[in-house]
N, C-alpha and C positions, 0 to 999 in steps of 0.2 A: 661510550655510553655510560651515563653516571649511576651511582648506587641507587638512586630512586627509580630510575627508568628500568633498571635490572629487576626491581621488585615489582615494578608494574607489570613488566613482561611475563614474570613467574606466575603472576595471578591470572593473567589473561590466557597463557599457554595451559595452566591446569584447567581452565574453563574449556577451551578448545579440545583438550584430551577426553573430557567428559562427553562432549558433543559427538566426537569421532567414536567413542564407546557405544554411544546410542546407536549409531548408524551401523556399525559391526553387528551389535547385538540383534537388529531387526533385518540384517543383510539376507538371512537364509529364508525367513518368511516372505520377505518382499520379492524374492525371485521365484516363488511357487507359481504365480500367475500374474497377468497383466492388471486384473482387478485388485489383487493384493498390493501390487506395485503403485499404482495409480490412485487407489481410493481406500486402502487399507482394508479390504474386504468388508467394508460398511462396519467396522467394529469399534469406533471412538466412543468413550465414554462422554458424559455431559460437561466434565471439567476440562478435559482434554480438547474436545471440539470447540468449547468457548474460548479458552486461553489461546489455543493455536490459530483460530480464526482471526482473533485481534492481534495477536503479536506478528503474524505474517502479513497482515493488512497494513499495520502502522510503520513497520520498518524503522530504518534509521532516521527517517524523516520526522519521527515523532521526538526523538532525542536531539536531534540537530536542526532540521528544517523548521520545525514550528517555534522553538526557542529563538532561532536566529531572526525570524520575522519579527517576533515580540521584541527582541533586543534592538532591532534596526530602525523599526518604525512605529513601535507602540502596540498597544493593547487591541486595537480596533480589527485590523487584518487578522490577526491570530485568533482572537477571541470569537469571531463571527465564523471563522472556518471551524473552530471547535465545536460551537454550538451546532453548526450545521452537520458536522461529523456524529456527535453525540446523538442527535435526533435520527439521523439516517441509520446509525447502528440499531437503535432500538426498534425502528419500523421494519427494518430488514428481518431482524430476527422475529418479530411478532408476526408480519404478514407473509414472509416468503418461506421462512424455514420449514416449517411442517409441510406446507404444500408441495415443495420441491422434494422433500424427502421421500413423500408417497408417490407424487408423479413420476419422479426419475426411476423408482424401483417398477412402476407399473408399466411406464414406457420403454419396454424392452431392457429393463436392468440398465439404464444408461449409466455409464462411470465417467463421462467428461461431460462439459457443458455443450460443445458441439453435437455430441451423442444426443444429448436430451433434446436439443431443439429439432434435430433431425428426426428422431423417434416420435416426438410430440405430433409432427405433422405428417408422419409416415411417408416420407419422401423416397422415391426409387432412385430418382437422379440426386446425388448428394450434394446440391447446390448450397442449401443452407449450412450443411456440415462444413463444406470447404471454405465458405465465405467466414464463418465463425472460428475456424482454425487459423486462417490466414490472418484476421485481425488480432487473435491472440498471439501469434508469432510476432507480429510487429510491435505491438504495445507492450508485450512482456519484455522484449528485447531492450526497449526503452527503459522499462522499470529496472530490469537487472543492471543496466548501466547505472542507474541512480544509486543502486546499493554497492556498486563497485566503487563509484566516487565516494561514498561515506566510508568505505574500508581505506581507501587511499588517504583521505583526510585525517581520518583518526590515527593510522599508524605513523603517517608523516609528522603530524603535529606532537605525538607523544615522543617519537624517537629521533627526529630530525633527520630522517632518511628520505631520499627522493620519493616525491608523490607516486610516480609512474610505477616504480618497483613495488611499493607497498601496496597500490591497488591491485597489481597483478597477483601478489602473494595472497591477499584476501579473497581475491576470486578462485585462486586455486583451491583453497580450502574449502569454500562452499561447494565447488564441484566435486570434491572428493567424496564428502559424506552424502551428499544428494545422490551421486552416483551409486553409492553402496547400499543405502537403505531405503530410498523411495518414500511413498507418500506416508507411511506409518511411522518409520524413523522421524521424518520430518515432522509430523503432528505431534509426536511424544516430546522430541527436543523443543519444539515451539512452545510446548506447555511449560518446560523448564525456563525457556528464554523469556515468555510472559511475566513468570515470576521474578526473574532477574531484572527486568525492564522496569517494572512498577517498584521494585525495591531501590534500584538506581535512581529513580525519579524522585522518591519520597527522600532519600538520603539527601541528595542535593538541595532540595526544596528546604529541608529544615537546616541544614548545615548553612546554606547561603542565606537564609532568614536571619538566623542568629548573627552571622559575620556582618551582615549589612546593618545591625542594630535593631532588628525587629520589623514588623509588618507596617508600622507607621512610618519609619525611615525609608522603605522601599517605595511606599505610596507617595510620601511626600517628594521624594527625587523624581518619579514618574511625572507628578504634576508640576513640576518646575519646567518641563519640557513642553513647548506648545505642540498640543495635538497627541500627545504620547499617551496620555491616560484618560482617553474618552473613546466611547463607542462610534461617536458621529464625527470624528476627524481623524487624521493621521499625521504623524510627525515626518518632516522632510530633511534628512541630514544634508548638510552642504558638503558636497563632494567636488574633488579637482576633476580634471580631464580624465583621468586614471579611474575614477570611481572611488577614490579614498576619501574618507571623511575629513573634513578640515578640524583643526584644533586651534583654539584662540591662544593669545599670547598668556592669558592666566592659566592655560592647560585644561580647558573645558572643551568638549566636543561641540561643533557648531551645528545649529539647525535652523533652517529657514521658517517661514511662516507656515502654519498647518495646513494641510490640504483638506479638501471636503470629501466627506465619506457618506453620500446621499444613500436613498432608499434602493436605487438600481444598483449601486455597489454592494449593499448589504444583501438584497436578493442574490446577486451573482454569486457572493461569497458563500452564503448560506446552502447555494446549489451544490457545494460540494458533497452534502448529504445524500443527493441523488445518485452519486457515483456507487454507493453500496449495492444498489440493486443489480449491478452488472458486473461486480468483482469477483472473477472466477475463484480465487483462493478462499474467499469467505463462503461462497455458493457451494464449492465442494465439501466443506465441512458440514454443511446442511445435509448434503447427500450422503456422506459418509458416517453420520452417527448411528449407533446400533439400533435404537429405538426412537420412533419420532416422538413419542411422549416424553422423552427425556430432553427436548429442545426447550421447554419452558425454563428448566432449571439452567440451561446454558444461556439463555437470554438474559436472565438475571445476573449470571456471573459476568457475561461480556457487558453488560451494560454499566456495571459498577466498576468494572476494569477500565473502561473507556473514559468514564466520568473523572475518575481519580488521575488517570494518566494525562489526560487532555489538560485539565486544570494545572497540574503540576508543571506540565511542559511550558505553558503559556507564564506562568508566575515565575520559572526560571530564568526566562528571557528578561523580565523586569528587573529580577535580582541581579543578574549579569550586568545590566546598565548602571545599577547604584554600585556595585562594586568595582567594576573594570570599565569605566567609560571612556577611557583612551588607551585601552589595550592594543598594541600594535597589530595583533593577528585578527581583531575584531573591527577593523576600520573600513571594511568593504561589505557589501551585501552577501558576498559569499564567504568572506571570512567571518561574519557574525554567526555564520552556522557552527563555529567552534566554541560558542559560549559555555556549553555543557562540559567540553573538554577543558577548557579553561579554570571553570570553577572547580571541577574534580582534581586537577593537579594542583591547584593553589590552597584549597580547603582541607583536604584529606590526607592522612598518611599515605605514603606510595603503595602499600599493599592493600589497603582498603580501596584506594583510588583505583588500582587496577581492576578489582572486583566491580567496582561501580562502572569504570569504562567498559567492562566486558557486557554491561547493558547495551551500550551502542553497538557492539560486536554482536550482541544477542538480537537486537532489533534488526540489523543488517541481514544476518544469516537467516533469520526466521523468515524473512520475505523473500531473499534472492533465491532461497531454496524452492520455495513455493513456485516462483516465477519461471525458473529453469524447468522444473518437473511440469507444471501444466502446460508450458509452451512446447515441451518435448512430446508430451502425449497428445496435444493436438495435432501435431504433425503425425507421429507414428501410429496413432490408433484411428484418426479421423480422416487423414489424407493417404497415408500409406496403405493402411490396410481397409479404409473405407471407399477409397476412389482408385489407387494405383494398383494394389495387389490384394484383391478381396479374399483370396485362400490363403493370406499369410499366416503362419503359426504364431502362438503366442512368444516364443523365443525370438522369432524374427522381428516382432513387433517391439521386443524390449530392447534388442540390439540396436534398432533403428532409433528408438527413443534415446538411447545413450550417446549416440553419434550426433543427433541433432542439439542434444543437450549440451554437447561440446561446442558445436557450431554457434549456438546462440550465445554461449559464454564468450567466445572469442570476439564476436560481434559487438557484444555489451562492453568488453574491456576497450575496444577500438573506440567505441563511443566516449567512454570514461577517460580517456587519455587527457583530456582538458581538465587540469586541475582547478580551473576558474569556474567550473560548472556549478550553479546553484541548485542544490538539491530540491528545494522547494519547486522550482520551476519545472525541472525535469519530471517530478512526479505528478504535479499538477496536469501536465499534458497526457501522460499515461493514464491517469486516473479519469480524466475527462473522456478518452478514447473508450475505456471499458464502460463507463457510466452510460454514455451515449449509444454505444454500439449494443450492448446486451441488456442496460437495465430496462428500457421500455418493452423490448419483446419478452423479457422474463416476465413482466407484471402482466402484459396481456395474454401470454401463454398460460399462465397460472388463472387468471380471473377473467377472461372474456372469451367465451366459448366460440364467439364468431370470428376470432382471429384465424385467418388462414395462412396457408404457405406462402403465397403471394405477398400478403401483407407483413409477413416475417422477413422476407427478402428485402422488401422496400424499406422497412423500419430499420434493419440493421445497415444497408449500404448508406441510408441518408444520414443516420446518426454518426457512423464512422467517417464518412467522407466530410461531413459538416464540422468534426473537430479539426481537422486540417484546413479547411477553407476558412472558417472563423478565425482560427488562430495565426495563421500566416498572411491572410489577404484582407480579412474585415477588421479585426480588433486593431491592427496598427493605425487604422484610419482615425481612431479616436472617438470622443464624443459618446453617444448613446451605444456605439458599436465596441467600446472598450470594456467588455463585460467577459467573465470567465466562459469559454467556449463550451463548457459543460451544459450550461443552462440552455441556450438557443439550440444547440444540438439535440439535447434531450426532447424538447419541446417538439422540434420538426420530426424527430423520428416517431414520436407518438403520432402526431398528425398523419404521417405517412402510412403507418400501420392501420389507422382507423379508415382512412380514405381508400386505400387500396383493398383492404378486407371488404369493405361494402361494395365495392366497384367490382368485385371478382366473385367467382362462385363460392358458395358457404361450403365450410368443411363436411366431410361425409358423415354419415350417421354413426360410423364406427369410431371416428375421432370424437365427436361430440359425446357419445357414449362413456368413452374412455375418460373424457374430461369430467363428467359427473361422478364416475367411480373414483377418481382420484381424490375427490372430497374427502371420502371417509376410508379410504383403503387402509387396511391395518398393516403395519410393517415396523 
């Protein structure tokens, strides 16, 4: 290991030590009850709620996946995705946050998303709770795998060590402090990691722009590639059979004719924003804030953070293409996701680069701890205590939660063993799963009194199953079917909720009265 690598490692180890310290500090409180462990006793302030929600949501995808897309095929895919996410973030905080905070407290003091849905419809047989918990387990295992891939790529690229060993080391670190501190430690550390992430993005954006010769030079380079710097086209790198981009005799990367980026593709990409309405790690922050009235401040903080971060991430991809067009580690779609790492190691002193690289680690940790904790709570609280052993004690619930957390992490590591995994694609599938399974029923549960239990079950099953069907069976057929699976699955889920609710018995008077009460419930 070189001297530069040692300095980078020192900076990252120091960061890890701080994160573990947070876990240890909150460990005692986390173990007082399952409510403290899973939702922090509903004690989050507006800054922590906002920053932890966005940091846990964006993950390493923000610093590696999104810049990688911009580097590989230009601005259109990355920018339309970013626009959809920015709009979705704002609308989620505006429409869902306060109503969910009130309703989750009123509906049996629900502390998980499956809890809320089950209590909202007052079901005796916990069908909704079980379906919701199972989908959470499946999609969060995939999500956790994407975070472990990020860890593996980061450490392998920095230190030249085998990807698989580095991936496992990163996963074990995440497990350690999630195991110790629970939701509160996770949320407080996520606040810190949100600050590190936006600082890292801003540092590389500024340093990269200066190194490339200014904004004009970056734009001029992007415009020289057919379809690279337009919202209505997409660049097509020329690749060989192994997926490696070809280089001309003059030493320039080769691109084919620009591809079309039509209205249907734009709608498909913008639909990323729909995912926010069903993302558990964000919805839990709404439920965990100490006062509903503080959510307005949180909304402003979250929106500003997202706008700055997404803009910087897309620009970093363009800057990377200008500075390192033929870097050997960036010549595949998966390798392009290392552009942030390449910029950091080439443009910054090793110690500062290590701090900036901690931004990737921060993004990864802030998401993977959320995924593991929410998935574990879905099983232990909703299936183990809610269905299998209804008289389970708090201690038993927390013990089972930790066992499931370890099991999910192991499965996630097995999925992440392939170092050629493209983070963007892995995340997009899990994001679609949550958005289509929980997004429609969350909106209808909060805003349509006529929604009933049968409609909720139909909507969740339709949305979740259609994500798999569209992604694996229909989208490969091409043509108009080649759109992001979240959009059709979300629409079909909405239709299922409305049709089945109207064809079946209306909710009881008690449920409808509680719905009205939730509009103004003080908490």
